[in-house]
N, C-alpha and C positions, 0 to 999 in steps of 0.2 A: 623615595617616598612614593607610595602607590597613587596613581592618577585617580582623581575623583571625577565623577560624572553623574549626571542625572539622565534618566531615560528620555526625557523631553529634549535634552541637548543633542542626543545622537540619533533619535528615532527618525528613520527615513532619510538620513543624510546622504545616502548613496542611491536614492530613488529620484527619477525624473517625475516627481509627484505633481498632483494638481496645483499645489502651491507654487512649485517651481515653474510649471507651465504658465500660470497666470503672471508670474513675474517676468518671464522671458519671451513670451509670445505676444504678438500684436493682438488686441482684443478680438478683432474679427476672426483671425486665424484660430485663436483659442476657442471661440464660440463654434466655429465650423468643426474643429476637432472634437469637441464635446458632442455635437450632433452626430458625427461619425461613430463615436463610441457608443452612442445610444441607438445606433442602427437606423438613423433617420436620413442620412445622405452619404454618398461616397466622398472620399477625400480627393480634392483636386490636386494635380501635380504641382501647381503653384504653391498651395498651402503646404504640401509635403516638403518642398524645398526649404521653406521657411522653418518648418518644424525640425527638419534634419540638421540645418545649420545651428539652430538653438541647442539641440541635443549634443552636437559635436563640440560646440564651444563650452558647454557645461561640463562635458566629459573631459575635455582637455584641461580645464581648470582643476579637475580632480586627478590629473595625471594620466588619463587614458590616452593610449596611442592607437588602439585597435577597437573594432566593433565586431559583433557577431550576431547572427540570427540564431537564437538558441531554441531547440525543439526537442520533442520527446519521441525517439524512435520506438518501434514496436516491440523490441525484445529487451534491450538493456533498460534498467530501471532509472538510471540517472540521465541527464540531458546530453544531447549531442551539440557540438559547436565547431564552427570553422571561423578563424579570426582573419580579418582584413584590416590593414593599417589605413589610417586616414590620409595617407600620402597620395599625391598626384604628381604629374610632371612638374619639375621646378620651373620658375620663370626664367627670363633671359639672363638674369644676373646670377642664377643658380640658387636662388632662395626657395626653400621648400614651401609649398602651399598645401595646407591640409584641407580636406573636403569630405563631406558626407552628403550626397545628393538625395533628393526626395525619392528618386527611382531606386537608389540603393537601399534606402530606408524601408520602402514598401516591399521590395522583393529582391531576393538573391538567388543565385543559381549554383547550388552545391552539387557535387557528384552523388547521384542516387544509386549507382550501380552496386555499392557495397552494403546496402541496407536490405533487409528481408522484404521480399515483394509478394511471396506466396503465388508466384506465377502470373502476376498482373503486368509484367513487361518482358520484353525480349532480353536475353542474357547480355546482348551487346548494347542495350540502351542504357545510357549513363545519366542523361539529363534529368534533373529534378528542380523543384522550386520551393523556396521558403517565402511565406507571406507574413508580414507584420500583423500580430494580433493587437489591435489598438485597445482592447479591453483589459489588457494586463500591463502593469507599469513597466517601463524601461528602467533598467538599473545598472549600476556599476559593480562589477565583481573584481576584488583585489586579491593579490597574492604574489608569490615569487615571480609569476609571469608578468607582473605589473598590474595596471588597471585596464579593464576591458568593458566597453559599453555593450550591454547585453539587451538584445531586442527580442522579446518573446515572439515566437512564430509558430505557424503550422507548416507542415511539410507534405508535399505530394509529388508524384511522378510526373513525367512529361505528358502522360495521358490523362492526368487529373485524378488518378486513384490516390487516395490518402495513404501515406506511409508513416503516420504518426498517431499518437494517442489523443492529441488535442482537438483535431478537426471534428471528430464525432462528438466530443464534449461540447464544443461551441454550438454545433447544430442541435444537440439535445437541449441545451439551455434555451435556445430560441423556441423549440417545440413545446417545452413545459411552460414557458412564459405565455405563449399564444393560447394554449388550451386552458391553463389556469386562470388567465385573465377573462376568458369567456365565462367561467364559473363565478368569478368574483363579481363581474358585471350583472350576471343573472341574479345573484343573491342580493347585491347592493347596486342598483342602477345609478345611484348618485355618487358612487366611488370616484375619488380623485386619482386612484392608481392608474398607471399606464402600462406597467409591465410587472411580471413576477420573476424573481430570480431564485435559483437554488443556492442555499446557504450551507456551507460545509465547514466542519472543524475536525481534522484528523489527529488522533492521538498517536504519537510515534514512539514505539518501544525499540530498545537497542541494548546491546551488550558492549562493555568496555573491558578490554584485556590489555595486559602489558605488551607493548609492541615487540620487544626483544624476544619474548616467548612466542608471540604470534609468528615471527619470522622463522622460527624453528619448526613450524607445522606446515608441511606442504598442503595438507588438506584445507586448512584455513586460507592459505594464499590462493589456491586454485579454485576452491569451491565455496568458500565462505562458511563452511561448517566442518566440524570434526567428524571424520569418517571412522575413526577409531577412538576409543577412550573408555576406560573403566570408571565407574562412579567414584567420586571422592568420598571419604568417610562421612562427610557432612554434605547435605544438599540444601533443600529448602524446607525440610520437614519441621523445623522449629518456627517457621513463619517469622523469622527475626529480621529478614532483610527488607520486606515490604514496608515502606514508609519509615524505614530506619534512618538513623543519623547518617548523613551523606559524608563520606570520607573526604579528607582535605584535597587529595589529588583529584578526585572526581568533581568536587565542588569547584576547583580551579578551572577544570574543563568546562563545566556548566556555565560559569561566569563568562568565560571567553566566548563560548557559543552564543549566549544571550546577546552579548555586545554585537557580534557579527550579524545575528538575526535582526536585532532592532535597527541596525544601520540600514538594512535592506527593507525595512518596513514590515517585517514579519512579526506577527503578534504573539510571540512566545510568552506564555502565561504561567504554566505550571511545570515544575520539575520535581521528581522524586525517585527513590529506589523502587524498582518493581519486585515481583515475587521471587524470582530466581537470584542467586548470588551473582554479582557483577552485572545485573540487568537494571535498566533505568527507563524513565519515560519523560517525554516532553509533550505538552499539550498547548496548542495555540487558542486564541480567541477566534470565533467564527468569522468568515468572510465569504465572498462569492465563490461558487464552485470552481470557476475558472482560475481566479487568483489563488485560491487555496491549493489547487493542484500544482500551479507553478511554484508556490511557496514551499509545498512539501518536497518537491524535487530539490529545491535549494537547501531545505533542512537536512535531507539525507546527505547531500554533497558536503555541506559545512560540518556536519557531525564527523565525517571521515577526515576532513581537512584539519579541523581544530584538534581532534584526537591526536594526530601525529605531532602537533606542537608540544603535547604533554607526554610524548613517548608512549602513547596509547594507541590501540587500534579499535575502531568502532565496527562492530559486527551487526549487519542488518539482516542477515539470513534468518528465516523463520524458525529454524531449529539448529542453532550452532552446537548445542550440547545435548546428548541423549540423557534422559532421566531427570531433567529439570525443565521448567516451563520455557517454551519458545516465545518468540516475539510476534505480536500482532500490530494492527493499526486500526483502531476503532474509528469508523467513518460516521460522524454525526451529521445527519442530513435533514434539512427542512426546506420549505419554499416560502418566500417572503415577498410581499409587494414592495414597490419603490416608495410607498408611503409608510412602511414599517409594520404592516400587518402580517403576522406569521399565520399562515393557513393551518398550521398544526398546533396552534395555541388553543387549548380547550376553553380557556376563560374560567370564570367562577362557576358558571352553570353549563358545563359541556353538553348536557342533554338537550339544551335549548339552542346551542350554537350550530346553526345549519351549515355555515361555511366550513367549520371544523369537521362536522360529521360527514359532509360530502367528501371532503379531502381525505379523511380517515378511511371511509368506505372505498375510495378510489385506490388508496395505497394497499388496503387489504386485498382487493381484487387483483391489482397489478402483481403483487407478490405471489399470490396463489396461482395465477395464470402463467407466470413466468419464473417459477422457482428454479427451473433448470438454468435459465440464463443468469439469474442472480448468483447461483452457485458457481457457474463458470467464471463470472466476473471476479470472484475471490480465489480463483484457482491459479496455482503456480507449482512448479516442482517442489519448491521449498515448503509451501503451505500444505502439501499433502501430508507432511509429518505432524501437523498440528490438528487439523480439522477432525473432530471426533476422538481426540486422544485425551479427553478429560482435563484439558487445560485451555481449550478453545471451544467455541460452540460446535455442536455436532455438524456433520455434513448434511443433515436434514434441515431444510429451510422451514422455519416457523416464525410466527410473530408473537411477541410478548406485549400485552396491552396493560396489564396491571389490574388490580381489583376494581378500581373506579370505572375504567373504560369497559372492562369485561362485563360489569354489572349493567352498564348502559346498553351494551350490545344485546345482552339477554333481554332487557326491557324492550328494545326495538323489535326483536324477533317475536316477543309475546304480544306486542302492540299496545303496551301500557306505559310509555315513557313518561316519567313524572319527577325523577329526582336524580341527583348525583351524590355519591358518597363523598363526604368531606373529611379532610384530615383532622384527627383528634389532637388534643394538647399532649405534649410530651413533657412529663414531669420527671426529672432525674432523682427527686427525693432530697436534693441538696438545696437548702433554703437560699443560699447566696447566689444560686444560678437561676436564670430566668426560666419561666415556663413558656415553651414555644409551641407553635402549631407545626406538627409534622406533616409531610406529604401524604396525600390520600392513598398513594401506592408505593410499594417498595420497588426496588430494581431487581432484575434477574440476570446474573452474570452468565448463566448457561444458555441464554437465548441468542440465536444468531442475528435477530432483527427485533430490537426491543424499543418500545416507546418509552422515552425518558423525560416526560414533562411537557416539552413543546417541540420535540424532534424525534426522529428514529435513529437509533445507534446500530449501524451495520457492523457487527462485531467479528465477521469472518475474515476480514482482509489480512494478508500477510504483511510483515513489517517492511519488506523490500519493494513492495508493489507500488506502482503509480496508482493514485486514487482516481485517475481519469476513467478507467474502464467501469468500475463499480458505479460511479456517479452518472456517466452517460447512459448506463443500463437502467438505473433507477429513474432518471429523468425521462427517458424514452418510454418506458412501460407505464409510468404514471401519467405522462402526457396522453398516451393512447387511450387510457381509461377515461381521463377527463374529457377527451374529445367525444367519446361515446356518451358520457353523461350530458355534456353541453348540447349535443345533437338531440338527445331525447327531451331535455328540458326546454329547449327552444320551441318545441311543438306542443308544450303542455298548455291546456286551457286553464287549469287551476295549478299555479306554480307550487304553492305550499304543499298541496296534497301530492303532487307529482314528486317533489323532493323527498317527502316522507316515504312514499312508496318505493322510490328508487333506492334509498338508503336501506330500507328493510329488505328489499329483494336482494341487494348486493351482499349484505353481511350474512343473510340467511344462507345464500348459495356458497359463500366462501368462509364460513366459520371454521371449517376444518383446519385452516392454516393457523388459527389462534391457539396458542398453548402457553400456559403460565407456569407449568411445572418444571421439573428438573430435566433439562435437556441432555444431561450426561448419563441418565439412567438407561438401563437395558429395556425397562418397561416402556420408555418413550419410543425406542426403536420399533418395538412391537406395535405400539399404539399408532405410530406414524404410518406403518405399513397397512394397518386396518383402515386408516383414513385415506389411503391412496396417495400419500405424499412421497415424492421421489427421494431416494437415499443414494446419492451419487458420491461414491467413496474416493474417487481420484480425479485428477485433472484430465487424464486420458479418457475417462468415461464421460466427462462433461463437455469436451470439445465439440463433438458432433452437433450438439444442440444449438450451436451458434449459426448454423446454416440450414436448419430445417425450413420447410415452407412457412411454418408459423413465424419463425424468427425473421426470415427475410421479409415477409409481409409487414411485420411490426416495424422494422427499421426503415423500410422503404416508405411505408405509410407516413411516418413522421419525418422523412427526409433526413435521417441521421446517417445511414449507411446503405450502400447499394448491395445487390446480391454478389457482385464481383468482389467488393471490398470485404464482405463477410466471408466468402469462400476463401479469399486470400489469407484472412486471419486464422481460419481453420488450419490451413497448411502451415502457417507460421507458428501457431501454437504447438502443433505436432513436432515441428522441427525444433522448437525451443526445448520441449520436454526431452526429446531424444538426445540432443546435444548436451543438455545439462547432465543427464544420467550417464552419458558416455564419458564426459569429463570426470565425473565423480568415480566411475569404475576404473578408468585409466589411472587416476590419482591413487586409488586403493592398490592397484597392481604395482605401481611404482613404489609406494611406501612399504608395502608388504615385502616385495622382492629385494629392495635395496636398503631398507632400514630395519624393519622388525625381524624378519627371518634371520638375516646375518647377525643381528644383535643377540637374538636368542641362541643361535649356534655358539657364539662366543661365551654366553652364560653357561650353556650345557657343557662346553669344553672345560670351563673353569670348575664346574662341579665334578666332572670326570677326573680332572687333575687333582682336585681336593681329595677325592676318594682314594686315588692311587698314592698320593703323598702321605696321607694319614695312615693307610694300611701299611705302607713301607716303613714309616716311622714307628708305628705301633700296631702290629698285626691283630691285637686283641681289641683295638678301639672300635667303638660303635659308630659305624658310618651309615646307619639306617636313614637318618635325616637327608643326607646328601643323595643317597641312593633313591629314596622316594621322590625327592625333588627332580632328580635326573629322569626318572621314569615318567613322571607327570609332564614335565616340560617337553620331553621328547615325543610323548604321545600328542600333546597339543601342537607341537611343531609340525608333526606329520599331518595333522588335520588341517593346519593352516596352509601347508604346501599343497595339499590335495585341493582345498577350496580355492587357492590361488590359480591353480591350473584350470579348474572348472570355470572360474570367472574369465580368465583369458580366452578360453574357448567360446564362451557366451558373447563376449565383446566382438570377437572375430565374426561370429555367426550373425550378430546384429547388423554388421556392415553389409551383409548379403540381402537383408530384408528390404522390401520396397519402401522407399521414403514416404513418410506420412503416417497414416493410422497403423499400418502393419508393423512398421519399425517401432513406433512409440509403444504399442501394446507389448512387443517383445521386450523392450527395455523395462517396462512396468512389471510384467509378469515373470520374466526370466532373469534378466540382468540384475534388477533390484534385489530379487530374492537371493541370488548368488553373492551379492555384495554383503548382505546380512550374514550369510553363512561364513564368509571369510572373516568378518568382523568378530564373530563370537569367540573363536579360539585365541585370537590376538588380544582381545580385551581380557580374557581369562589369564593369559600369560602375563599381562601387565601387573596383575595382582600377585604374581609369584616371583617374577624376575627381579633381581637386585636392581635398585633404582639407578645405580651407576652405569648399568648396561642399557637402560631404556633410552631410546634415541630421541624421544620428543618430550616436551613438557606435558604433564598429566592434567586431568581435570582439576585436581586440587591446586596445582601450580597456576593454572589459567584463571580459575574462578575466585580464588581467595588471596592471591598474591598480587593485588592491584593497588 
């Protein structure tokens, strides 16, 4: 009989939550820890010892034997972890005493030598440190390895240079809180708010394929995407998969996934089929940017883990299959006070809402001034396959505001702000259905940065990416504009007039970034060029913008990253791109040389044998079909062999290029093009060669046999 449960029964059961802390910590220690979490005081070592023991005891009760400081390194998308047991030296009687000290809780010393540094340390330097992030809940991760106490952490080198994705995020959260609070206090001097936090909800898209078929594809194993593959007879042209009935096998996976997520306090809310066959989506409820980032890392890890239980494989690559939609991760971002006021909530009369209009103007200016950085924050080798490909937003950054806000912006620019467009009633014409008020503005799926009611939806992110980079970029650039706003308004003699003038000046100067039309159209590309908006088509083109003087000044001004940290990330990004494409190219060489070409040779041999045998048995028999197939396959085979040799030469040449920009550009402009040249004849051969000879599962097998 299937076990019954309620969400409330299991939710957060593996989290060292506020409720658990209140139950297990002395009141004074609990209060001190809450002050530390609020940034009001440092945690004393005495309190840390008490907290560590309570965590250890709680974890042991749940079967944990080890703990780990879990962090997000700069290249891999999932978390890094090193496990330590709670064991200490046994007592005189040989009895084991388990322990977790306050010092061990606060800081650990993992080996940093194997993580990308971008030249920020000597090759021989190994020491690194992880520091407990008190603002993200400690939790227990379970599996075949047992139960492990996971302590969210930041990671840095011995010299203090950050080597992870979380440290800049935490700094950016402090920056946006500081500057947004200045604005809140200026608009409402009586406010009870003490801080502002970034709120984020990431929608996670993914593919599920049969694991047995997955294991027959070296390209999926080594790169996460299919490097070869002809289209299946059916794709997504009927639009019958999106929101379609969820298959039993997939539903069973989703059920188990939800249970795992809820146990960890992750607010899994929505699940459905996505546009492409075998593609799906999970969306959570909003939470703080920091916790949301940690949760999304866990979501991706658990999707892969739970999938294997159902003999499935979860694909998180942005473009696992050519010819059907890839997977993104829409990042829904807003900023909210600790009293619950969303600075991006327009209210009933947005044209009169000064706090909202100031925040909106700040976001508009921030996005326009830093479009290159925002584009870079959504860049990855995998995402290059999506952006601008009529399935994801274009590579051109623009803002969608909708009819209501666009009208208000136009009024502000004219200087006659007097009204807000209101939503009309929606009458379906069916008497038994209620007449409802519809939103004042439609949504725009082609926009990379769209206002959606009380938040902005950053739609460019790739499915495998950490959401840390996009969010610390957003936080930093908005904080910087808010700082300028607050500095100017602090000096104003007439505050109301100054606010109105500042909003008008800002939206007038930056209205070029606002676009409500079809972002997929060629007309928009031309219009964007006329407006002077950057069109950065690849990750390699975007990387240099991270360390320009403008970017360095921005991040240093907000105390988010130093020049050295930014420059190191430039080198790491180039390295990541080059190594990714290199692995893909070598995988193609391996598959073409060891699988496809030998299989096609066997097929052509069988055709030749057929022609000989038929002519021997019946000289007058028509062998034109076999002959034509033999000619065509032989021609394509020769093309494939030639393309393979060219790709091998290009990969060898890439190794001679100077590491960094030069090598990454070569991989982008030469190797990647040669990979496409090799793919073309092999994909065509797949459509001709007898399936019994084809060495790997096809798109039809992978996408429709789940």
